[in-house]
N, C-alpha and C positions, 0 to 999 in steps of 0.2 A: 744495792750495795753502796757504801758512803765513803767517801776519803774527807782527810781533813788536810787544809790549805794553811798556813800560818808565815806570817813575816817574822821571822828572829833576826838578830843582830850579825849572823853568818849566812844571811841569805833566806828563800824563798825554801820552806820545806812541806812536802807531800807525805802524807802520814794516814795509816789507817787507822790509827789512834788520835785522840786529841793533843793538839801538841802544843796547847796555850790558850790563853784567857779569849784571843781573837782570834781563835781560829774557825776558818769559815768552812763548811760542809758543803763537799759536793756530791751530788747524784752521779753514780755513774750507770749508765744501762748496758746489759749484757748485749755483744754485739748480735745480732740477727745472721743465721747461716745464710748466703748466697748461692749455695749447692747443694749438692749430696751431701748427706752426713756423713763423717769422716771416722766416725767409730767403726768398730768391727761390726755393728749393727745394721750400719747404712748399708743402704742399694748402690751396687757398685756395678750393677749390669751394663751402666752405658761406659762406665770408665773401661771396662772388660771390654767391650763390644770394641771402643775405639782401639785401645789398645792392640785387638787381635786386626781392627781395620788397616791401621799403622805399619802392622808388623806383615800383612799379606802385601801391602803396598811396599816395602823396603824390598821385601822375595821378588814381586814381580820388577822393580828395578833392575835388582841382580841379575833377573834371568836377560834382563833384555841388553845389559850390559854386556853380558856372556855371550850373546847372541853378536853384537858389536865385533868383541873379540876373537870369536872366532871367524867372522866373514876377514879380519883383517889377516887373523894365521892364515886361512884360505888363498888370500890373496897374495900373501908374502909366497906362502909353498908354490902358487901357481906362476908368480913371476921369475922366481928360481928357474921351474921345469921350461919356461919358455925363452929363459935366456941359455938353458941348456940345446933347447932345440935349434936355436937359430945358429950353433956352433956345428950343427950335423952334416956331415961334408956332402956334398952332390952326386954319391955313387949306390949300391947297393948297401955298402956297410951302412952309410949314412942315414938313407933310408930305414933299414932296421933300427938303429937304433932311435930315428927319430919316431919313429910306430912304439916302440918302448917306452917312449917318455909321452906320448899322446895317450898310453894305457895310462901310464902312471898317472897323467893328470886327470881322467875319469875317475881314477881310484882316489884321489884327493879330493875331486868332487864330489864324488859320491859319499867321503866320507864325513866333511864338514857337512853336505845336505842332513845327515844324519843326525847328527850330533846339534845342527840348528833346528832339527824339527823337532826332537826332543825338547830342544829348550821352548819351542814354542808351542807344544802341548802343555808341560807343565805352567806357562803363562795362563793357556786357557785355565786349566784348572786351577789355578789361584784364583783368578778374574772371577771364574764362578762361585768360589767359597767367597769371595769379595761382594758378589751379588747376594747370595743366602744373607751377608749380614745384614743387608742394606733391607731386605725384607721385613 
């Protein structure tokens, strides 16, 4: 491909057609591709794999954040229950109430442990899928 470069009274003119008697023709080379073809026929497998990998990593990060959030919620609930337990009177009624609080604390721990374990299982599954992409 060629373009024409001319000096005119109005300044420099670049044109695909001759622009005057003093026109200088310049050869323009088509740029070479530095990657995959960007047409519909191009090989998109690397791009697709990269997108899947990035999406899996985002999901893993999200699950890890969910675990941290669940741990904070568990600690907050346990802190409230510990505070209640300290207010129990030193008598039979207080001991009964303290026992019910201990039972409630165990239930909170079990609930959050189950939720956290579910998140960890999902992370393991996502990491396995990520490893499969790398093979």
